[in-house]
LUMROPA-298549 format. One record per residue: residue in three letters; x negated, y negated, z of N, C-alpha, C in turn. Coordinates in steps of 0.1 Angstrom, whole numbers, plus 5000, padded with zeros to 4 digits. Example, Ala and Ser with C-alpha at 12.3 -4.5 7.8 and 13.67 -1.06 7.14 Angstrom:
% residues 2
Ala486850575078487750455078486850335078 Ser487250225071486350115071487150005079 
***
This chain:
% residues 379
Unk791889685202792889665213792689465215 Unk791889445211792089265219792989235206 Unk793189285194794089195183795189265190 Unk795389315191797089405202797489305209 Unk796789255224796889185228796889035227 Unk796289005218796288855211798088855199 Unk798388955192799788945187800588965205 Unk800689035214801389055223801388885229 Unk800288785227800188655230801288525223 Unk800388615209801288515202803188535201 Unk803288695203804688635200805488605212 Unk804588565227805488545235805388365235 Unk804888325222804588185225805988165215 Unk806188295201807288255193808588235206 Unk808688335211809688375218810288205236 Unk808688155239808488015246808987925238 Unk808687915229809287745220811287815217 Unk811387895209813187905212813687895225 Unk813487935228814387915245813487805251 Unk812687725249812287585247811687605265 Unk810587675264810287695275808787605280 Unk808687565289807487475294806587505292 Unk806387645295804787715293804987815279 Unk804687725271804087845255803087915254 Unk802087955261801188025260800988095272 Unk801288245270800588315283799988415284 Unk799288445289798588615293799288715302 Unk800088635308801088725323801388785322 Unk801988925325802789045324804389005322 Unk804088975332805388855336806288825327 Unk805488715322805788645307805988775298 Unk804888805294805088905282806389025281 Unk806589065294807889155296809389055296 Unk809388935289810488895288810488845276 Unk809588855264809788835256809688965245 Unk810888945236811489095228810789095217 Unk810689225216809589205198810089365189 Unk810589355182810789465171810089585173 Unk810689675170810089795169808989805166 Unk808789815145808089815138806589715145 Unk806789635152805289545154805089625166 Unk806189645176805489685188804789865183 Unk805489895175804490055166802889995160 Unk802789915156801589785153800789785164 Unk801489745176800289715187799989835197 Unk801089935190800490025200799290135194 Unk799490105182798090165179797290115177 Unk797189935181795489875184795689885193 Unk796389895211795889915220795290085224 Unk796190175216795790295222794090335213 Unk793990265204792390305198791090265209 Unk791590135209791090085223791190205236 Unk792390195242792490315253791890415249 Unk792390525238791990645239790290685242 Unk789690555231787890595235787790565248 Unk788390575255787790505273788490575276 Unk789290715278789590805285788390905284 Unk787890965274788490965261789291085258 Unk790191045248791091155241790591255233 Unk790891355227790691405216791191365205 Unk790891305195788891325189788291235186 Unk788391145204787491035202786791085216 Unk786191215220784991215234783791255231 Unk783391235218782291315216781291195223 Unk781491085226780690995233780091065251 Unk781591105253781191125270780091225275 Unk779691345265778991455277777591405277 Unk777191345264775991255264775791145272 Unk776791075274776390945287776390995297 Unk776991145301776591195312775591205317 Unk774791325304774391415301772491285308 Unk772491155300771891095295771690965313 Unk772790945318773090885328772390915341 Unk772590855354771490875359772590955373 Unk772891005383773991065394774790975394 Unk773990845399775390705405776090705393 Unk775590695381776090675366777390775365 Unk777090895367777790985363778990975378 Unk778690945387779690955395780790785393 Unk780290735391780990605386781490595372 Unk781090695362782190685347783190755351 Unk783290875363784290975362784890915372 Unk784290875382785590835396786090715391 Unk785590635386786490455377786890455368 Unk785490485356785690355348786590435332 Unk786290585335787290705325788990595328 Unk789490565342790490575346790890475338 Unk790090335335790390245325791590275311 Unk791290395304791990415299793690395294 Unk793690535311795090625318795490525317 Unk794690395332795390275340796390185322 Unk795690205313795990065302797290155301 Unk797090235291798790315288799690305298 Unk799590335315800890265322800890175328 Unk799690025326800189925329800289845319 Unk799689855302800489805286801689825280 Unk800989955282801990035264802990125270 Unk803290165286804590175284805390085289 Unk805689985293806189845296805989775291 Unk805389675282805189655273805989655257 Unk805989825258806289885243806590005244 Unk807989985247808790105254809390145242 Unk809490135232810690155218809390215214 Unk808190155212806790225204806190355212 Unk806590345226805890485233806890605227 Unk808090535233808790665228808390755212 Unk808490635205807790685189806690755190 Unk805290745194804590795194804790925208 Unk805990915210805191065222804591195216 Unk805591265203804391365200803391355196 Unk802591265192801391275188800791235198 Unk800991135208800391175227799891275230 Unk801391345227801291485240800591655230 Unk801191595216799791735208798791675211 Unk797991575213796191495219795991635224 Unk796591535240796591545251796691765254 Unk797391835249797391945249795892025241 Unk795491945227794692025222793391985232 Unk793491845235792191805243792091915262 Unk793391905267793192025271792392185275 Unk792592235266792192365261791092345250 Unk790692235242789492235240788492195245 Unk788792105253787392055265787092205273 Unk788092235272788592395286786992465278 Unk787592505262786292575257785592575258 Unk784792385253783492385251783192375261 Unk783492405277782792375289782792525292 Unk783492665289782992735288781492795279 Unk781392725275780292725265779192665264 Unk778492585276777692555284776392605290 Unk775692555286774492635291773492495306 Unk774492335303773792215306774592255319 Unk774492235335775892235346776392055343 Unk775491955341776391835340776891815326 Unk776491895317777991925304778691955308 Unk778292075311779692155317780792085320 Unk780392015329780991875336781591805329 Unk780791745325781591665315782791665299 Unk782591805300783491825289785091885301 Unk784791925314785891965318786691795319 Unk786191705323786391645323787291545313 Unk786791615299787591565293789291685293 Unk789291775295790091885300790891845307 Unk790791765322791291665327792191585325 Unk791491505321792091365317793391425307 Unk793091525300794491565292795991565297 Unk795391605310796791605320796791525321 Unk796491415324796591315332797191195316 Unk796791185306797791095298798791255295 Unk798991355296800291445294801591385300 Unk801091395316801791345322802891245323 Unk801591155318801990995315803190975304 Unk802691035292803591065281804791155279 Unk804991235292806191345293807291215299 Unk806891075301807790925302809090985308 Unk808591045315809591085329808991035340 Unk809991015350808890995369808191095371 Unk808591235373807991325379806291375369 Unk806591295354805091355352804491225350 Unk804591065351804291005348803490985365 Unk804490995378803390985392802191115391 Unk802891185388801591295384800291275377 Unk800991225369798991105360798991075367 Unk799790975376799390915383797890925395 Unk798791015401798291045414797091155410 Unk797091225395795791295392794691245388 Unk795091085381793590985382793590965395 Unk793890975410792990985422792291085424 Unk792991155417791891305421791191395413 Unk791691355402789791355391788691265394 Unk789091155405788291045414787591115422 Unk787991205428787891255439786991405439 Unk787391445423787191615421785791655416 Unk786391545404785191525394783491475394 Unk783891355402782491275406782191365420 Unk783091475424781691515440780991615428 Unk781891705417781391795411779591735407 Unk780091595399778691545398777891495410 Unk777991505418777191485433776291575435 Unk777191715432776491825438775591885429 Unk775091795415774691895408773791775408 Unk773791655412772791525417771791565431 Unk772891655434772091665446770491855437 Unk771391895435770591975431769491945420 Unk769391895413768991815398767391745411 Unk767991665421766891655430766091725435 Unk766191815441765591975446764792065436 Unk765192035423765092165409764092045407 Unk764991945397764491915384764891905372 Unk766191975370766792115358768192085364 Unk768692105347770492085352770492275339 Unk769192345342769592415329770592555338 Unk771192655335772492685349771192855345 Unk770792885336769292965337768592975349 Unk768192805356767192855363767292865374 Unk768592875374769192895394769793025392 Unk770793075407770893235406770593225421 Unk771793265432771593305443770793255454 Unk771893085451771392965456772492995473 Unk773093015471774293045481773693085498 Unk771893205486771793255502770993115512 Unk770293065502769492945511769692815509 Unk771192805506771592685509773092715519 Unk773692775528774492775529776292645527 Unk775092555539776092395532776792355521 Unk775492345509775792345503776592425495 Unk776492575493777692675487779192625497 Unk778992605503780592545512781192465505 Unk780592345501781092205500781392265484 Unk780092325480780092315463781492395458 Unk781992515467782892555464784892465468 Unk784192435476785592295480785792235470 Unk784992135465785192065453785392125442 Unk784592335440784792325429786992385428 Unk787692405441788892455438789592355443 Unk789092275442789892105441789592015423 Unk788892115418789092085406789692185393 Unk789792295401790392415391792292445397 Unk792892315408793592305412794392425419 Unk793292485430793892525435794992535450 Unk795592585456796592505463795992465475 Unk797192375475796292315489794792255493 Unk794792165475794192085474794491995469 Unk794191835464794891745457794591805446 Unk793991875434793891875421795591995419 Unk796092055428796992125426798092045428 Unk798691945433799891845435799991755423 Unk798591705423798691685406798991725396 Unk798091845391798791915382799991975381 Unk801092035393801792055390802891955387 Unk802491865398803691765388803891695381 Unk802191765366802591675355802891835348 Unk802691975350803392075344805191965343 Unk805692015357806791985356807591885347 Unk806791765350807391645338807291695328 Unk806391755327805891785305807391925304 Unk807391975315808292125311809592055308 Unk810391955315810991855310811791795299 Unk810191825292809991705278810391865266 Unk809291945271808992005260808392165270 Unk809492255272808292385274807292395265 Unk807392405258805692465251804492335251 Unk804492275256803492165261803092235276 Unk803792285285803792335299802792435293 Unk803292565284802992685284801392655282 Unk801092525266799892485262798692475274 Unk798892425279798692325297798392445303 Unk798392535306798592625321797292725310 Unk797492735301795792785293794892685297 Unk794892585294793792505302793692515310 Unk794592565326794592565339793992685341 Unk794192775335793192935336791992925329 Unk791692835322790492845310790192755326 Unk790192685328789692545336789192625355 Unk789692745357789192775367788092915363 Unk788392955348787193045342785992975347 Unk785792875339784592835339783592745349 Unk784992695359784292715374783992765382 Unk784592925382783893015387782293115383 Unk783293045372781593175365780593075364 Unk780692925369779092815372778592875385 Unk779992855392779692855407779193055404 Unk779493125398778693275406777293315396 Unk777293215387775693185383774593085384 Unk775693035396774592925404774692985415 Unk775393015422775593075440774993165445 Unk775893265432775793385440774893485435 Unk774693665440773793715439772293705441 Unk771093735436769793715445768893595439 Unk767993545448767893495442766493485432 Unk765793555420765093505410764593455403 Unk764993345407763193215403762493225414 Unk761193235417760493195426760293025432 Unk760892975424760392795423761892725434 Unk763592855434764292855448764192875457 Unk763392935459762893035473762792925483 Unk762092735482761692705489762992545488 Unk763692565479765092415476765692455493 Unk765692305500766092295512767492245508 Unk768492265524769992225523769792105523 Unk771792095525771691925525771591865537 Unk771191755536770991695546771991575556 Unk771291445562773091425572773791315567 Unk772991285548773591185546774391255531 Unk773891325532774791415519775391495523 Unk775591555539776591635542777591485550 Unk777391415551778491355552779891255538 Unk778391245531779791225517780091325510 Unk779591475516780391595512781891645522 Unk781691545534782891535546784091445539 Unk783391345538784791245531785391275521 Unk784491355508785491405499785991515504 Unk786191595509786491755514787591695522 Unk788191585530788891505544789891515527 Unk789291405517790391355508790991455502 Unk789991595491789991685488791491675497 Unk792091805508792991855518793991725518 Unk793591565526794691505527795391505516 Unk794991505502796191465496796491595492 Unk796291745494796191835487797391885500 Unk797291905510798391865520799691795521 Unk799591645524800191575529800191445517 Unk800291495504799991315494801591295498 Unk802191235502803291125506803191025504 Unk801490945513801890865515801090775500 Unk800290855499799290795481800890845475 Unk801790915472802890875464803890775466 Unk804390765481805390625479804390485478 Unk803090515479802490355469802490325461 Unk802690435452802690445437804590385434 Unk805590435443807090515436807290355430 Unk807790205437807790125430807390115415 Unk806190075415806090065400806490165385 Unk806090315397806690415384807990405380 Unk808990375392809890325386810090245376 Unk809890115375809990025368809190045357 Unk808390115360807890205342809290265335 Unk809690365343810090425339811190415331 Unk811690335340813490195334813090165321 Unk811790065324811290035309811390135298 Unk810990215302810790345289812290375285 Unk813390415293814190425288815790325290 Unk814990255289815990165281816289995293 Unk817090055303816889995314816189825314 Unk816189705316815289605319815489575332 Unk814889615345814589545352814589375354 Unk815689315364815389135361813389065365 Unk813589015356812189005362811988815371 Unk812088795377811888655389811088665392 Unk810188535399809488545407809688555421 Unk810888515426811088615439810888745442 Unk810588815432811288955434809588995435 Unk808288895430807288925423806788935440 Unk805189045444805088995455803789015453 Unk802688965463801388915459800688945469 Unk799489065466799689165476797889045478 Unk797589125490796289015495794989045483 Unk794989135478793589145463794189015454 Unk795288945457796088855442796288965432 Unk797089125433797489175426799189125424 Unk799889165411801289135415802089255420 Unk802889315425803789455426804989435422 Unk805289505418806489545410807389595416 Unk807089675434808189745438808889695436 Unk809589555442811089465443811989465434 Unk811389545418812289515409812889655405 Unk814289615415814589755410815989765408 Unk816589675406817989575404818389565388 Unk818989635382819189665365820589555365 Unk820889395359821189345358820789225350 Unk821989165337821689165325820889025324 Unk819989015318819188835322820288755318 Unk820088645328820888535330820988435316 Unk822188415313822188315299821488155301 Unk820388165286820588015293820787885291 Unk821387775297822387665293820987565286 Unk821187555273820587435271820987275273 Unk821887225273822787075281821787105290 Unk821886975294821286935310822486915317 Unk823486865311824986835320825786935321 Unk826187025331826987085332827987015341 Unk829187105340830587055345830487115358 Unk832186995368831687115382832087275380 Unk832887315373834187475375832587515370 Unk831387445365830387605355829687605373 Unk828887495376828387475392828687595403 Unk830287615403831087685406831387785406 Unk830587795394831187935388829188085392 Unk828687995388827288015391826287975402 Unk826587905407825987895421826887895430 Unk826987985442827487965452827487925461 Unk828687815470828287825484828587885490 Unk827287905501827387965518827487855527 Unk829087865534829387745543827987775556 Unk827387715561826887775579827687725589 Unk826887695599828187645608828187495614 Unk826587425609826487265601827587205590 Unk827587265583828487245574830287225575 Unk830387395583831687355588831687255596 
***
């Protein structure tokens, strides 16, 4: 990945020298977007970035580190990993690969979508076979992130929008599941599914929040997961209907392993005497679960505030991949309070201005390129 960014850096250097620009070295995305790159070089850089991002997501077949990392990590580590860190890979594809390497992104769509649907189904099947609660959720995370990558590389507005909102949804639902497991582990100090059963009678508040978060993870209508996966499936169908059919198999398997896990842990009679005195959630834990439940239903019932917030950036990326290059000018860049640059204003599609190398310009050129607007004072 670092080598790929160095190639982008040097490519802008060559472009800046050819254009006689004052700043010949830059890592700014706005500068890198101006520098043209051949298709063959784009393919090389895309593969270099792909290996870095694919391990971080993780995508199949680079996923083997994730289950062990989740099992060995404490609850806070698993929540941070699922809620934030895994999105760095998918964010990298949207932020760097698609806008900087549009031709290569199109060339590698078959590879990316096939790996995504394999990860969706393979991760779900592995989740069904687990007897450790935390490892089951870890494999479900591989399946869910496969949906995100599938939406991104549908390379249409609907798919990218679904992939973006699903990043948020995954951080809510999967992080919530790891929190639920952490609450149980603090009380029983075991993650084995066979050690539980019938907890719904003993822990009614816990059972209610656990069901809400599970429904969110399986994309039940009215929850946040439904919005993201629906947009992804629609976007994938616009690319190839067979991708959507295969991904739907993953949706069904996701409902199967989550409901089966809930049945084995929460339903039935308490058969293990150690579970008869487990306390229910305290106020702190209830507060955490309420916050998660609010986000689950907010995004599920009224997702427009979240979708509108990303409209400008998604339109920009979709236009870059489609081949229409928006003008990159300083006034179009808005600096947010966090210091990040927004591309919301980059929507006008006109050709880039031709550079004039000679400092001497005739009056006719000035008259054509610099329109004069008369004000009351000049009149």
